[in-house]
Phi, psi and omega in degrees: 000134188231145172275095185286346179290345182249011185292138179242161178300319177300327177294316179300314179300318179296318179298321178295318176301323182275003180061036175293126184254345185205144179228140176254137184221144174274132173225112189277336178190152172277352175274112183304327180294316180292309181302312182293328176295319181292316181282336184076015183233111180296131178090357185294327180296309183299316180295319180297312180296319178298320181285333172299316179295320179298318179296314178301321177296336179259019176060035173249117180291151181233129172255133179266134174251119183243114175268120181273128180215171182308319185294331185239000188300331179279345182259357182298327182299337177298332183296336179293343180260357185277000000 
């Protein structure tokens, strides 16, 4: 499990060198307000989603881990569209 909101280009390069084929990441909601409230870090949702795209562009698969809780249970249906 990785904190993708903090992912850097050198980390991606290192993972490619190590032949990392898959990364698991928590994404609490596609709604930035909900996700950021849960993480307590403003902007973490947008950075996480952007880094998911960066990993996919580098042929590293991403599995999403979604913890359902009171704060995000109404937004979970959005994941079916992602």
